[in-house]
C-alpha positions in Angstrom: 22.0 46.3 -80.6 23.0 45.1 -84.1 25.6 47.9 -84.2 27.0 46.8 -80.9 27.3 43.2 -82.1 29.2 44.4 -85.3 31.5 46.4 -83.1 32.2 43.4 -80.9 33.0 41.2 -84.0 35.3 43.9 -85.4 37.2 44.0 -82.1 37.4 40.2 -81.9 38.8 40.2 -85.5 41.4 42.8 -84.4 42.4 40.7 -81.4 42.7 37.6 -83.6 45.0 39.5 -86.0 47.2 40.7 -83.2 47.6 37.1 -81.8 48.4 35.8 -85.3 51.0 38.4 -85.8 52.5 37.7 -82.3 52.6 34.0 -83.0 54.3 34.4 -86.4 56.8 36.8 -84.9 57.6 34.2 -82.2 58.0 31.5 -84.8 60.4 33.6 -86.8 62.3 34.9 -83.8 63.0 31.7 -81.9 65.0 29.2 -83.9 63.6 25.7 -84.2 66.8 24.2 -82.9 66.2 25.8 -79.5 62.8 24.3 -79.2 63.9 21.0 -80.6 66.9 20.7 -78.2 64.6 21.0 -75.3 62.9 17.8 -76.4 66.1 15.7 -76.3 66.5 12.9 -73.8 69.6 11.9 -71.9 70.3 8.4 -70.6 71.2 8.1 -67.0 74.9 7.3 -67.7 78.0 9.3 -67.9 78.6 10.2 -71.5 82.0 10.9 -73.1 82.9 14.5 -73.8 82.5 14.2 -77.6 78.9 13.0 -77.1 75.9 15.4 -77.4 74.1 16.6 -74.3 71.0 14.7 -75.3 69.5 12.4 -78.0 66.3 12.4 -80.0 65.9 8.9 -78.6 67.8 5.9 -77.3 67.3 2.3 -76.5 68.4 -1.3 -77.2 69.1 -2.2 -80.8 66.9 -5.1 -81.8 68.1 -5.2 -85.4 70.5 -3.2 -87.6 70.8 -3.7 -91.3 71.2 -1.8 -94.5 69.4 1.5 -94.3 67.4 0.6 -91.3 67.7 0.0 -87.5 65.1 -1.2 -85.0 65.5 0.3 -81.5 63.2 -0.9 -78.7 60.7 -2.4 -81.3 60.5 0.8 -83.3 61.9 0.9 -86.9 64.0 3.8 -88.0 65.5 4.6 -91.4 69.2 5.5 -91.5 70.3 8.6 -93.5 72.5 7.7 -96.4 75.4 9.5 -94.7 74.7 8.2 -91.2 77.7 8.7 -88.8 78.6 6.3 -86.0 80.2 7.2 -82.7 81.6 5.1 -79.9 82.9 6.2 -76.4 86.5 5.7 -77.6 86.3 7.0 -81.1 84.3 9.8 -82.9 84.3 7.9 -86.2 85.3 4.2 -85.7 86.6 2.3 -88.6 84.7 -0.8 -87.4 81.1 -0.2 -86.5 80.5 -2.2 -83.2 76.7 -1.7 -83.2 75.0 -5.1 -82.8 71.7 -6.5 -81.4 71.3 -5.8 -77.7 73.7 -2.8 -77.7 72.4 0.4 -76.0 72.5 3.3 -78.5 71.4 7.0 -78.7 70.5 8.7 -82.0 70.0 12.1 -83.5 67.4 12.6 -86.3 67.6 14.8 -89.4 64.7 16.9 -90.7 63.1 13.9 -92.4 63.1 11.8 -89.2 66.0 9.6 -90.4 68.8 8.7 -88.0 71.8 10.9 -89.0 74.1 9.8 -86.2 74.1 6.7 -83.9 76.0 6.8 -80.6 77.0 3.6 -78.7 76.3 3.9 -75.0 78.3 1.8 -72.6 77.3 1.5 -68.9 
């Protein structure tokens, strides 16, 4: 009976190792961008051609200031090289983002906004 229990434990260990190897292989094989892109959201408006298919988030700007923006009561840090986009211009010279404007954003690996996109209805 003890031998049978040891054999079951050995077999369970083997199964766990197989699952761990399969999981690691899947992690390495599938790029994070593919999984990450599936989490993106898209507002129910027609977006210009130069806009992404989806955003990491979007909402109304409550406040925008140096290095920080508050969107729908949630504070976000802006990346030091944040890029701004409007429906008419991929890189506007004047940044028309103000309180109450609807905007979408994309995040970098450190959860900072790397690009902010003005959304007009």
